[in-house]
C-alpha positions in Angstrom: -154.9 -105.9 -146.7 -154.2 -107.5 -143.3 -156.2 -106.4 -140.2 -154.9 -106.4 -136.7 -157.2 -108.0 -134.2 -158.4 -105.7 -131.4 -156.9 -106.4 -128.1 -159.0 -108.3 -125.7 -160.2 -107.0 -122.4 -157.5 -109.0 -120.6 -154.8 -107.5 -122.7 -156.0 -104.0 -122.2 -156.1 -104.6 -118.5 -152.5 -106.0 -118.5 -151.3 -103.0 -120.5 -152.9 -100.6 -118.1 -151.5 -102.4 -115.1 -148.0 -102.7 -116.6 -147.5 -99.7 -118.9 -143.7 -100.0 -119.0 -143.5 -103.7 -119.9 -143.0 -103.2 -123.6 -140.3 -100.4 -123.3 -138.5 -102.5 -120.8 -138.5 -105.5 -123.1 -137.2 -103.4 -126.0 -134.5 -102.0 -123.7 -133.4 -105.4 -122.6 -133.2 -106.6 -126.1 -131.2 -103.6 -127.1 -128.8 -104.2 -124.2 -128.4 -107.8 -125.3 -127.5 -106.8 -128.8 -125.0 -104.2 -127.6 -123.4 -106.5 -125.1 -123.1 -109.6 -127.3 -120.0 -108.3 -129.2 -118.2 -107.6 -126.0 -119.2 -111.0 -124.6 -117.7 -112.6 -127.7 -114.5 -110.5 -127.4 -114.1 -111.4 -123.7 -112.2 -114.7 -124.3 -109.7 -113.0 -126.7 -109.2 -110.1 -124.3 -108.6 -112.5 -121.4 -106.0 -114.5 -123.4 -104.3 -111.3 -124.5 -104.0 -110.3 -120.8 -102.6 -113.7 -119.9 -100.2 -114.1 -122.8 -98.9 -110.6 -123.3 -99.8 -108.0 -120.8 -99.2 -110.0 -117.6 -95.7 -111.1 -118.6 -95.0 -107.5 -119.7 -95.9 -106.2 -116.3 -93.9 -108.9 -114.6 -90.9 -108.0 -116.8 -91.2 -104.4 -115.8 -91.3 -105.3 -112.1 -88.2 -107.6 -112.6 -86.3 -104.8 -114.2 -86.3 -103.0 -110.8 -84.9 -106.0 -108.9 -81.5 -107.6 -108.5 -82.8 -110.9 -109.8 -80.0 -113.4 -110.2 -79.8 -117.2 -110.1 -79.8 -117.0 -106.3 -83.4 -115.7 -106.2 -84.7 -117.5 -109.3 -86.8 -120.0 -107.3 -88.6 -117.1 -105.4 -88.1 -114.0 -107.5 -90.4 -112.0 -105.3 -87.8 -112.0 -102.5 -85.1 -110.5 -104.7 -83.9 -107.1 -103.4 -85.0 -103.9 -105.1 -82.4 -102.3 -107.3 -84.3 -99.2 -108.3 -82.9 -97.7 -111.5 -79.5 -99.4 -111.2 -80.2 -101.9 -113.9 -81.2 -99.1 -116.3 -78.2 -97.1 -115.4 -75.9 -100.1 -116.0 -77.6 -100.7 -119.4 -77.2 -97.1 -120.7 -73.6 -96.6 -119.3 -71.9 -96.8 -122.6 -68.5 -96.4 -121.1 -68.9 -99.7 -119.1 -68.6 -103.1 -120.8 -72.4 -103.9 -120.4 -73.6 -100.6 -121.9 -70.9 -100.6 -124.6 -72.0 -104.1 -125.7 -75.6 -103.1 -125.7 -75.0 -100.0 -127.8 -72.9 -102.1 -130.3 -75.7 -104.6 -130.5 -78.3 -101.8 -131.0 -76.4 -100.2 -133.8 -75.9 -103.6 -135.5 -79.7 -104.3 -135.2 -80.5 -100.9 -136.7 -78.2 -101.5 -139.7 -79.6 -105.0 -140.1 -83.2 -103.8 -139.9 -82.7 -101.0 -142.5 -81.0 -103.4 -145.0 -83.5 -106.2 -144.5 -86.6 -104.1 -144.7 -85.3 -102.2 -147.7 -84.4 -105.3 -149.6 -87.6 -107.1 -148.7 -89.7 -104.1 -149.8 -87.8 -103.7 -153.1 -88.0 -107.4 -154.0 -91.6 -107.5 -153.1 -92.5 -104.5 -155.2 -90.5 -105.7 -158.2 -92.0 -109.2 -158.0 -95.6 -107.9 -157.5 -95.3 -105.5 -160.5 -93.8 -108.3 -162.6 -96.7 -110.6 -161.7 -99.3 -108.2 -162.7 -99.2 -109.1 -166.4 -100.7 -112.4 -167.5 -98.3 -114.9 -168.9 -97.8 -118.7 -169.0 -96.8 -120.1 -165.6 -97.7 -117.1 -163.5 -99.6 -119.1 -161.0 -96.7 -121.5 -160.6 -94.3 -118.6 -160.0 -96.6 -117.0 -157.4 -96.7 -120.3 -155.5 -92.9 -120.6 -155.6 -92.4 -117.1 -154.4 -94.7 -117.7 -151.4 -92.9 -120.9 -150.3 -90.4 -119.2 -148.0 -93.3 -117.4 -146.2 -95.3 -120.6 -145.8 -92.4 -122.7 -144.5 -92.0 -123.0 -140.7 -89.2 -120.6 -139.5 -87.2 -123.3 -137.7 -87.2 -125.7 -140.7 -86.2 -122.9 -143.1 -83.4 -121.5 -140.9 -82.0 -125.0 -140.1 -81.8 -125.7 -143.8 -79.9 -122.5 -144.3 -77.5 -123.3 -141.5 -76.6 -126.6 -143.3 -76.2 -124.6 -146.6 -73.8 -122.2 -145.0 -71.5 -124.9 -143.7 -67.9 -124.2 -144.7 -66.8 -127.6 -145.9 -69.9 -129.3 -147.2 -72.4 -126.5 -147.6 -74.2 -125.7 -150.8 -73.3 -122.0 -150.7 -69.5 -122.6 -150.7 -69.9 -125.5 -153.2 -71.4 -123.0 -155.7 -69.3 -120.0 -154.9 -66.0 -121.6 -154.4 -66.0 -125.0 -156.1 -68.1 -124.3 -159.2 -67.8 -120.5 -159.8 -64.4 -120.0 -158.2 -65.4 -116.6 -156.8 -63.4 -117.1 -153.5 -59.8 -118.0 -152.9 -60.8 -120.4 -150.1 -64.2 -121.5 -148.7 -65.3 -118.7 -146.3 -66.9 -119.1 -142.9 -70.4 -117.9 -143.0 -71.6 -118.7 -139.4 -68.7 -117.1 -137.6 -66.8 -113.9 -138.1 -67.9 -110.9 -140.1 -69.6 -113.0 -142.8 -72.2 -114.0 -140.2 -73.9 -110.6 -140.7 -74.3 -111.3 -144.5 -75.6 -114.8 -143.8 -78.1 -113.5 -141.3 -79.2 -110.8 -143.8 -79.7 -113.3 -146.6 -81.8 -115.6 -144.5 -83.9 -112.7 -143.2 -84.6 -111.3 -146.7 -85.3 -114.8 -148.1 -88.0 -115.5 -145.6 -89.3 -111.9 -145.3 -89.7 -110.6 -148.9 -92.6 -113.0 -149.8 -94.8 -111.2 -147.2 -94.0 -107.9 -148.9 -94.7 -109.5 -152.3 -98.1 -110.7 -151.0 -99.2 -107.4 -149.5 -98.0 -105.3 -152.5 -99.7 -107.8 -154.9 -103.0 -107.4 -153.0 -102.6 -103.6 -153.1 -102.1 -103.5 -156.9 -105.5 -105.1 -157.4 -107.1 -101.8 -156.4 -105.4 -99.8 -159.1 -107.6 -99.7 -162.3 -105.9 -100.9 -165.4 -107.5 -98.0 -167.3 -105.1 -95.7 -165.6 -102.1 -97.6 -167.0 -103.7 -97.8 -170.5 -104.3 -94.0 -170.5 -100.7 -93.4 -169.3 -99.3 -95.7 -172.1 -101.3 -93.8 -174.7 -99.8 -90.5 -173.4 -96.4 -92.0 -174.0 -95.4 -92.9 -170.4 -92.9 -95.8 -170.1 -92.9 -98.5 -167.5 -90.7 -96.6 -165.1 -92.8 -93.5 -165.4 -95.9 -95.5 -164.7 -94.4 -97.1 -161.6 -93.2 -93.7 -160.4 -96.3 -91.7 -161.2 -99.1 -94.3 -160.7 -98.0 -97.4 -158.9 -96.0 -96.0 -156.0 -98.4 -93.1 -155.1 -101.4 -95.5 -155.2 -99.5 -98.0 -153.0 -98.6 -95.3 -150.4 -101.1 -96.4 -147.7 -100.2 -100.1 -148.2 -96.5 -99.3 -148.0 -96.9 -97.3 -144.8 -98.4 -100.3 -143.0 -96.0 -102.8 -144.7 -92.8 -100.9 -143.7 -94.0 -100.6 -140.1 -94.9 -104.3 -139.8 -91.6 -105.4 -141.4 -89.6 -103.0 -139.2 -91.2 -104.4 -136.0 -90.8 -108.0 -137.1 -87.2 -107.6 -138.1 -86.1 -105.5 -135.2 -87.6 -108.0 -132.7 -86.5 -111.1 -134.6 -85.2 -113.7 -132.2 -85.8 -117.0 -134.0 -83.6 -116.4 -137.0 -80.3 -115.6 -135.2 -81.0 -118.1 -132.4 -81.6 -121.0 -134.8 -78.8 -120.0 -137.2 -76.0 -119.4 -134.7 -77.2 -121.0 -131.5 -77.1 -119.4 -128.0 -73.9 -117.4 -128.7 -74.3 -115.3 -131.8 -71.1 -113.8 -133.4 -70.3 -110.2 -132.6 -71.0 -109.1 -136.2 -74.6 -110.6 -136.0 -75.3 -109.8 -132.4 -78.9 -108.5 -132.7 -80.4 -106.9 -129.7 -83.0 -109.7 -129.2 -80.3 -112.4 -129.0 -78.1 -110.0 -126.9 -80.9 -109.6 -124.3 -81.4 -113.3 -124.2 -77.7 -113.9 -123.6 -77.6 -111.1 -120.9 -80.5 -112.8 -119.1 -80.1 -116.5 -119.5 -76.3 -116.9 -119.8 -75.2 -114.5 -117.2 -78.2 -115.2 -115.0 -78.8 -111.5 -114.5 -82.5 -111.3 -115.2 -82.9 -107.8 -113.7 -80.4 -106.3 -116.2 -81.9 -108.3 -119.1 -85.4 -107.1 -118.1 -84.2 -103.5 -118.1 -82.8 -103.9 -121.5 -86.1 -105.3 -122.7 -88.0 -102.4 -121.3 -85.7 -100.0 -123.0 -86.2 -101.8 -126.2 -90.0 -101.6 -125.8 -89.8 -97.8 -125.1 -87.6 -97.4 -128.2 -90.1 -99.3 -130.4 -93.0 -97.3 -129.0 -91.3 -94.0 -129.7 -90.3 -95.0 -133.2 -93.8 -96.4 -134.0 -95.5 -93.3 -132.6 -93.2 -90.9 -134.6 -93.6 -93.0 -137.8 -97.4 -92.9 -137.5 -97.4 -89.2 -136.8 -95.1 -88.5 -139.7 -97.1 -90.6 -142.2 -100.4 -89.2 -141.0 -99.1 -85.7 -141.4 -97.8 -86.5 -144.9 -101.2 -88.0 -145.8 -103.0 -84.9 -144.7 -100.7 -82.7 -146.6 -101.2 -84.8 -149.7 -105.0 -84.7 -149.4 -104.9 -81.0 -148.9 
């Protein structure tokens, strides 16, 4: 048994003279422990302010100005426009508002199809990969290649494949399979929407596959074995076991895919260039054209703010709806 040495006369005198020294030392150590996480987070918060919030605030300010090429060198001197830029953007009877509405509806259709196909392919591939078989690791690696490739390299490759005269797509569909009467144009006209959708799904579904595959690891195999003994087939197991168990994962996955797809700028810009065809005029590329081709940055900023408000409302409604459904299920 260890014994504690009795305090000396000097120590007893110091404690009498400074009775609050030990509590103050403990309090300062506790403050250092509490403040250390915030100190470590400070660089990330500062970078977040510089990279995202500051440009966002500047964009909101610009949306209330008549900022054109005449004031681009000193945008602070541009005259105030009030809500004129917003009124012009939502005036669907005028050419600017009509084009914005058409682009918005095209983006909604594109997002629904892309997110739905990405989710279905991801779920199907993840379920297929659950069973052990020869070459499963190789197939997993192949499936994740589109997600690992840089976006610009992948989309540029697809732009070459969609060329009308010497592209791989027309070579297979027209020259080898004979499915078309003449080689179609994929990067102009109505087919541009299909080309954009194919590229978006190709590079987006591996992310859904990766997330769903991770979620499936939390489902015990005993549940499937018990269901199989009770006579449940593969489709009944997917419907009754897999999809309900993946509901929390799917809720986050669908939201992330929606935000990524609705805001996607790189894919149409690299695939079509600065002027996207009308059939593939997504709202992100439309706002870019309204800002940097017509040099009307005030109107383009107003469109961006309207897009931000729309995404905030949709995200809030989606989170409220999913949380309400989760509470009803738990009850």
